[in-house]
C-alpha positions in Angstrom: 18.5 10.3 17.4 19.4 6.8 18.7 16.6 3.6 18.4 19.1 1.5 20.2 19.8 1.1 24.3 21.1 -1.8 26.0 18.1 -2.5 28.3 15.3 -3.9 27.7 13.1 -2.2 30.2 14.5 1.4 29.4 11.0 3.1 27.4 13.4 3.9 25.1 14.3 0.4 23.8 13.6 -0.5 20.3 16.0 -2.2 17.8 19.0 -3.8 18.4 20.0 -3.5 14.9 19.1 -0.3 12.3 20.3 1.6 9.1 18.0 4.9 8.8 18.8 6.4 5.7 18.8 10.8 5.6 17.8 11.8 2.4 16.9 15.4 3.8 20.1 15.9 4.6 22.9 16.8 2.1 24.5 14.8 -0.2 28.4 15.5 -0.6 30.0 14.5 -2.8 33.5 13.5 -0.4 30.2 11.9 1.6 29.1 9.5 -1.3 33.3 8.6 -1.5 33.3 7.1 1.9 30.1 5.4 1.7 32.2 3.9 -1.5 35.1 3.1 -0.3 34.4 2.6 3.9 32.5 0.1 4.4 31.9 1.0 8.1 27.9 2.4 8.0 28.5 4.9 11.6 30.9 6.8 9.8 28.3 8.5 6.8 26.5 11.5 7.3 23.3 10.9 5.9 23.2 7.1 6.9 22.0 6.6 11.0 22.9 3.3 12.7 25.2 1.9 15.4 28.1 2.8 16.1 30.7 0.1 13.5 27.8 -1.4 11.5 29.9 -2.6 8.7 28.1 -3.8 5.4 29.5 -5.4 2.0 30.4 -3.3 -0.5 27.5 -4.8 -2.2 25.0 -3.7 0.6 26.2 -0.1 0.4 26.0 -0.1 -3.4 22.4 -1.2 -2.9 22.1 2.2 0.2 23.6 4.7 -2.6 20.8 4.2 -4.8 18.4 4.3 -2.5 20.7 7.2 -1.5 20.2 9.1 -4.2 16.9 8.2 -5.6 14.9 9.4 -2.8 17.7 13.0 -3.5 16.7 13.7 -7.0 12.5 12.2 -6.1 12.9 15.8 -3.2 14.3 17.7 -6.7 11.3 16.1 -8.8 8.1 16.3 -5.9 7.3 19.2 -7.4 6.7 18.9 -11.0 6.2 15.5 -10.4 2.6 17.2 -8.0 2.2 19.7 -10.8 2.6 17.0 -13.6 -0.1 14.6 -11.8 -3.1 17.5 -10.9 -2.4 18.5 -14.7 -3.1 15.3 -16.3 -5.8 14.6 -13.4 -7.3 18.1 -14.1 -7.5 16.5 -18.0 -9.0 13.0 -17.5 -11.8 14.4 -15.6 -12.2 17.8 -17.1 -12.8 15.3 -20.6 -14.6 12.5 -18.5 -17.3 15.3 -17.4 -17.9 16.9 -21.1 -17.6 13.4 -23.0 -16.4 14.5 -26.1 -15.0 17.5 -27.2 -17.5 18.8 -29.1 -19.2 18.9 -26.3 -16.4 20.7 -24.1 -16.3 23.4 -26.6 -20.0 24.1 -27.2 -20.2 24.8 -23.2 -17.0 27.1 -23.4 -18.5 29.0 -26.3 -21.8 29.2 -23.9 -19.7 30.9 -21.7 -20.2 28.3 -19.1 -17.5 27.0 -15.4 -16.1 23.8 -17.4 -13.0 23.3 -14.7 -14.4 20.6 -11.9 -13.5 21.1 -9.3 -10.7 19.1 -7.3 -13.2 18.2 -4.3 -16.2 17.5 -5.1 -17.4 13.8 -5.0 -17.0 13.5 -9.3 -13.4 14.6 -9.2 -11.4 10.6 -9.6 -7.4 10.4 -9.2 -5.9 8.8 -12.1 -6.6 5.3 -10.2 -9.7 6.0 -10.4 -10.0 6.9 -14.2 -7.7 3.3 -14.7 -10.9 1.8 -13.5 -14.4 3.3 -12.9 -16.5 1.2 -11.1 -18.0 2.4 -8.0 -20.5 0.0 -7.0 -19.9 -3.0 -5.2 -20.7 -6.6 -6.9 -24.6 -6.5 -6.4 -23.6 -11.1 -6.9 -21.7 -11.8 -3.8 -23.8 -11.4 -0.6 -22.5 -10.9 3.2 -23.1 -14.5 3.5 -20.9 -15.4 0.6 -17.0 -16.7 1.8 -15.1 -14.1 -0.7 -17.4 -10.8 0.0 -14.3 -9.5 3.0 -12.3 -9.5 -0.3 -14.2 -7.7 -2.4 -15.9 -5.8 0.1 -11.7 -4.9 1.0 -10.7 -4.6 -2.8 -13.1 -1.8 -3.1 -12.2 0.3 0.1 -9.0 -0.3 -1.1 -10.2 1.4 -4.7 -11.9 3.9 -2.5 -8.7 5.4 -0.6 -7.7 6.6 -3.7 -10.1 9.4 -4.1 -10.8 12.8 -2.1 -12.5 12.4 1.0 -15.8 14.0 -0.6 -15.9 10.9 -3.2 -15.0 9.1 -0.3 -17.8 9.6 1.6 -19.7 9.7 -1.9 -18.5 6.0 -2.8 -19.3 4.6 1.5 -23.0 6.3 1.6 -24.1 6.4 -1.2 -23.2 3.4 -3.0 -22.4 1.0 0.0 -25.2 2.1 2.0 -22.2 2.1 5.2 -21.0 4.7 7.5 -17.5 6.1 6.7 -16.0 6.7 10.1 -12.5 8.2 9.1 -10.9 9.5 5.5 -7.8 11.5 5.9 -3.8 11.7 5.4 -2.1 11.2 8.6 1.2 12.4 10.0 4.9 11.1 8.8 7.3 12.6 11.3 10.4 11.2 9.3 9.4 13.6 6.5 7.5 15.9 8.5 4.4 16.1 6.6 0.9 14.3 6.3 1.6 11.2 3.5 -0.1 8.8 4.8 -4.1 8.3 3.7 -6.2 5.5 5.4 -10.4 5.2 5.7 -11.7 3.3 8.2 -16.2 3.2 7.3 -18.9 0.7 9.5 -20.2 -2.2 7.1 -23.8 -3.0 9.4 -26.0 -5.7 9.0 -28.8 -6.7 11.3 -26.3 -10.2 11.8 -23.2 -7.9 12.2 -20.7 -5.0 13.0 -17.2 -5.1 10.6 -15.1 -2.2 10.6 -13.0 -2.4 7.7 -9.9 -0.1 7.6 -8.1 0.7 4.4 -4.6 2.3 4.0 -3.9 3.8 0.4 -0.9 3.2 -1.9 1.2 5.0 -4.4 0.0 6.9 -6.1 1.8 8.0 -9.8 2.8 11.3 -9.3 3.4 11.1 -5.6 7.2 11.6 -4.9 6.2 11.0 -0.6 5.1 7.7 -1.3 7.8 6.9 -3.7 10.2 7.7 -1.5 8.9 5.6 0.6 8.2 2.8 -1.1 12.5 3.1 -2.0 13.6 4.0 1.2 16.0 1.0 2.2 16.5 1.8 6.3 15.3 -1.6 8.6 14.8 -1.5 12.0 15.5 -5.0 13.6 13.0 -5.7 16.3 14.1 -7.9 19.5 11.7 -10.9 19.1 10.0 -10.3 15.8 12.8 -9.6 12.9 13.7 -7.2 10.6 10.6 -4.7 8.9 11.3 -1.9 6.4 11.3 1.4 7.9 10.7 3.2 5.3 7.1 1.8 5.6 7.0 2.2 9.4 7.3 5.6 8.9 4.5 6.0 6.4 2.7 3.9 9.7 3.2 5.8 12.5 7.3 5.5 13.5 8.3 8.4 15.8 11.8 10.0 15.0 11.2 12.5 18.6 10.4 9.4 20.9 12.7 6.4 19.6 10.7 4.0 18.0 7.3 2.5 18.8 5.8 3.4 22.4 2.3 2.4 23.0 1.1 5.6 23.3 2.4 8.9 21.9 1.5 12.3 23.3 -0.8 14.1 20.7 0.5 17.3 19.0 -2.8 19.4 18.2 -0.8 21.7 15.8 -0.8 18.8 13.0 -2.3 15.7 11.3 -2.1 11.9 13.8 0.1 9.2 13.1 -1.7 6.5 11.0 -1.6 4.0 13.8 -1.9 5.7 16.5 -5.1 7.3 15.7 -6.9 4.3 13.9 -5.8 2.1 17.3 -7.9 4.6 19.2 -11.1 4.7 17.5 -10.9 1.3 17.0 -10.9 0.5 20.5 -13.8 3.4 20.8 -15.8 1.9 18.7 -15.1 -1.8 19.8 -15.9 -1.7 23.4 -19.5 -0.4 22.6 -20.0 -3.5 20.3 -18.4 -6.5 21.8 -19.5 -8.7 19.1 -18.2 -6.5 16.3 -15.0 -6.6 14.3 -13.1 -5.5 11.9 -10.5 -5.5 8.7 -8.1 -4.4 7.3 -6.8 -4.2 3.3 -4.3 -2.1 1.8 -3.4 -2.4 -2.2 0.6 -1.9 -3.4 2.1 -0.2 -0.2 -1.1 0.3 1.6 -1.0 -3.7 1.4 2.2 -2.9 3.2 0.9 -0.5 5.8 -1.8 -3.2 6.6 -0.3 -6.2 7.5 2.1 -3.6 9.5 -0.8 -2.5 11.6 -1.2 -5.6 13.2 2.6 -6.8 13.8 3.0 -3.3 16.0 -0.6 -4.2 17.8 1.5 -7.3 18.8 4.2 -5.4 19.5 2.0 -3.2 21.7 0.0 -7.2 23.5 -2.9 -4.7 22.3 -4.5 -8.2 22.9 -8.1 -6.8 22.4 -7.7 -5.5 19.3 -6.1 -8.8 17.6 -8.8 -10.7 18.6 -11.7 -8.7 16.5 -9.6 -8.7 14.3 -11.4 -10.6 11.6 -8.8 -10.9 8.4 -6.2 -8.4 7.1 -6.5 -8.8 2.4 -3.8 -7.2 1.6 -3.4 -7.0 -2.8 -0.3 -6.5 -4.5 1.5 -6.3 -0.9 4.9 -5.2 -1.5 7.6 -7.9 1.2 7.8 -6.4 4.4 10.3 -8.1 7.1 12.7 -10.8 6.7 12.5 -14.6 7.6 12.2 -14.1 11.2 9.6 -11.5 11.2 7.7 -14.1 8.8 7.8 -16.8 11.0 7.3 -14.0 14.4 4.0 -12.8 12.0 2.7 -16.5 11.3 2.9 -17.4 15.2 0.8 -14.5 15.9 -1.5 -14.3 13.0 -1.9 -18.1 14.5 -2.8 -17.1 17.7 -4.9 -14.9 17.7 -7.2 -16.7 14.5 -6.7 -14.0 12.0 -7.4 -15.1 8.3 -4.1 -13.7 6.3 -5.1 -13.2 2.5 -2.4 -12.2 0.2 -3.6 -11.8 -3.3 -1.3 -11.8 -6.3 -2.6 -11.6 -9.8 -0.5 -12.3 -12.6 3.2 -11.1 -12.7 2.8 -7.8 -10.4 6.3 -6.6 -9.8 5.6 -4.8 -6.4 5.0 -8.4 -4.7 7.9 -9.6 -6.0 10.0 -6.6 -4.9 12.4 -6.2 -3.4 13.9 -9.6 -3.2 17.0 -9.9 -1.8 19.1 -6.8 -0.1 22.5 -9.1 0.3 21.8 -11.4 3.5 18.9 -9.2 4.5 16.0 -12.1 2.7 12.5 -9.9 2.5 10.5 -12.9 2.2 6.2 -13.1 2.2 4.2 -15.1 4.7 0.1 -16.5 5.4 -1.7 -17.5 2.4 -1.1 -16.0 -1.0 -3.6 -16.6 -3.9 -2.3 -16.1 -7.0 -4.5 -15.1 -10.2 -3.7 -16.0 -13.9 -4.9 -14.5 -16.6 -7.6 -15.9 -16.6 -8.8 -15.0 -13.1 -7.8 -18.6 -11.9 -6.3 -19.3 -8.6 -3.8 -21.1 -7.2 -3.0 -21.0 -3.0 0.8 -21.4 -3.5 3.5 -20.9 -0.3 5.1 -17.8 -3.2 3.5 -16.4 -6.4 5.4 -17.5 -9.9 8.9 -16.3 -10.6 9.6 -14.7 -7.0 13.0 -12.9 -8.4 11.0 -10.6 -11.4 13.9 -9.7 -12.9 15.2 -13.2 -13.9 15.9 -12.9 -17.6 14.0 -16.8 -18.3 10.8 -15.4 -17.4 11.0 -12.3 -20.0 9.2 -13.6 -22.8 7.1 -15.6 -20.9 5.6 -13.0 -19.8 5.7 -10.7 -23.0 3.2 -13.3 -24.1 1.0 -12.7 -21.3 0.9 -8.5 -21.8 -0.1 -9.2 -25.4 -3.0 -11.9 -24.4 -3.9 -8.9 -21.2 -4.3 -6.3 -24.2 -5.9 -9.0 -26.6 -8.1 -9.7 -23.7 -9.1 -6.2 -23.1 -11.1 -6.0 -26.1 -13.2 -9.0 -25.7 -13.6 -8.9 -22.3 -16.3 -6.7 -21.8 -18.6 -8.9 -24.3 -17.2 -12.2 -22.0 -18.5 -11.1 -18.4 -20.6 -8.2 -18.6 -20.0 -4.6 -19.2 -19.3 -3.7 -15.7 -16.2 -5.3 -16.6 -14.9 -3.4 -19.6 -12.0 -1.2 -20.4 -11.0 2.0 -20.9 -8.8 4.0 -23.4 -6.5 4.2 -20.4 -6.3 1.0 -19.0 -5.3 -0.1 -23.1 -2.6 2.0 -22.9 -1.8 0.5 -19.3 -1.7 -2.9 -20.9 0.5 -1.7 -24.2 2.8 -0.8 -22.0 2.8 -4.0 -20.1 4.8 -4.9 -23.4 7.6 -2.8 -22.7 7.5 -2.8 -18.9 5.3 -7.0 -18.3 4.2 -7.3 -15.0 3.7 -2.9 -14.3 -0.2 -3.5 -15.4 -0.9 -5.6 -13.5 -0.1 -4.3 -10.6 -3.4 -1.9 -11.2 -6.6 -2.3 -9.6 -8.3 -3.7 -12.3 -7.4 -7.0 -12.2 -7.4 -7.4 -8.8 -11.2 -6.1 -8.2 -11.7 -8.4 -11.1 -9.2 -11.7 -9.2 -12.5 -10.8 -6.3 -15.1 -10.9 -8.7 -14.4 -13.8 -11.4 -11.8 -15.8 -9.3 -12.8 -19.3 -8.2 -11.6 -18.6 -4.6 -14.8 -20.1 -2.7 -12.4 -23.4 -2.6 -9.7 -21.7 -0.7 -11.6 -18.3 1.5 -12.9 -19.6 4.6 
C-alpha cells in the first residue's frame, strides 16, 4: 500500500508525505535496534513512509514509544475488556439494587439479579460517573447556549448501549434517533468507532446532531487510536494525526480518502461515509434543516475532522448546512498549516466552532510538540476555571501540561475540587450532586491532576453553569 503519487490527477493521490505505524506487524528486536540507530524510517519494517524519510533521534524515540505502547495495549486488550466488563457489571448490579442488603435479599428469594448489558437501564462506566440523562429544562431552544448544552449531553449519551441511547433520546429528550452504532476502522480491521445521529425538531427548525464517542477507560482499541502517532500531510491542508483519521474512515485498501467507496455489505460501514450519506439524504428533504457535530475527547477530534474531510471532498452542500462544531476536551489534531486551513474553511462556510476546555484537562494539551510537528489548536477556545467562569482564549492556559511550574497550582485546584464535590449540590441543587465514583476520581486528581477534569461531569456543568452568553452567538 502506498499513499503517495506523482500526480494530483491520479485518483490514488492522497498525501505528499506520511508516516504510518504498523503495530500489528511483529516487532523483532533487531528491527527495534534498526529504528534507534538509523535515521531512515523507510528501512523500518513496522513503519510505512516514502523512501528516504529521515527523522532525528528524538522523533524516532517517540515513534518507538508509540509502537511499543500500541503493542502492549494489543496484548492487554482482552484482560482490559474483561476488567472493564466486570467493573461495569458490578456498578450496574449495585446501582439497580441500591444496597447490599437488597441484593442479598433478592438472592435469597431466588430472583435474577444480573443486569442485562443490552438493556436501557444498563449504564457504561462513564454513565455511572455522571448519571444525569435529562437536558437542563431552564435552557430553551432560543438560548445562546442551547446547542452547547445539547451537544455535551449527546456526547455523553453516545457512550451508552443502543437501547440506553434510544431511551435517552426518545423518552427523555423527545427527539428522533436516526442512527446509532459501531463503525468500521479499516486499519484495525474491526468496528471500533461509535457515533449517533439524532434529530432535534421543533416548529421553528430541524437540527440534526452527530455525536462521536470518546475513549472509554478499558477500550484498548480507542487507546490505540489516541496514541497512534501516524500522520499524513495532505497537499494544501497540512499534517493531520492519522490515528484519528483511521477511526473516522481513512481507507487502507483503496489508498486514502476517495470521495466515494464501494460498500462492503459484510461489515459495518465507515463512520465518515455512512454519516455523510445519512445527512445528505435527510437535509435534501428539508432545505431549512441544519446539523451540528460534537464529541468528547477522541470524539471531539473526530468531530472537527469530519468537516475537514467534507472540505477536502468539496462537499459544499453539507458544509453550508453545518451550523456548528462543539467539542469537549478535544486533543490537537493537526499542525499550523492545518489550523490555518480550517480557520479559512470555517470562516468561508460560516461554521461556528467552539472548543470547550475545563480547568487543567490533560487531553486538550496533548500532543504538544512532536519535534517540529507542532500540533496546534485553532478556533474559539472557551476555557472554564473551577468556578465555571469562562474566558475566551486563543489557547488554554499552561498549554504544555508537563511544565514543572504548573504542578503545585494544579494540585491546589484538585484539592479544591474535592471540597467542592461535597458542597456543589447544596449550592446549585440535587442535579449537581456528585456520586462516590466521581469523588474517587477527584481524589485521584491529587496524584494525576488534570485527569478528573477530562470527565464529562465538569463539561456538563460548564454548559449549564458557565458564563457563556456573551461568547456564544
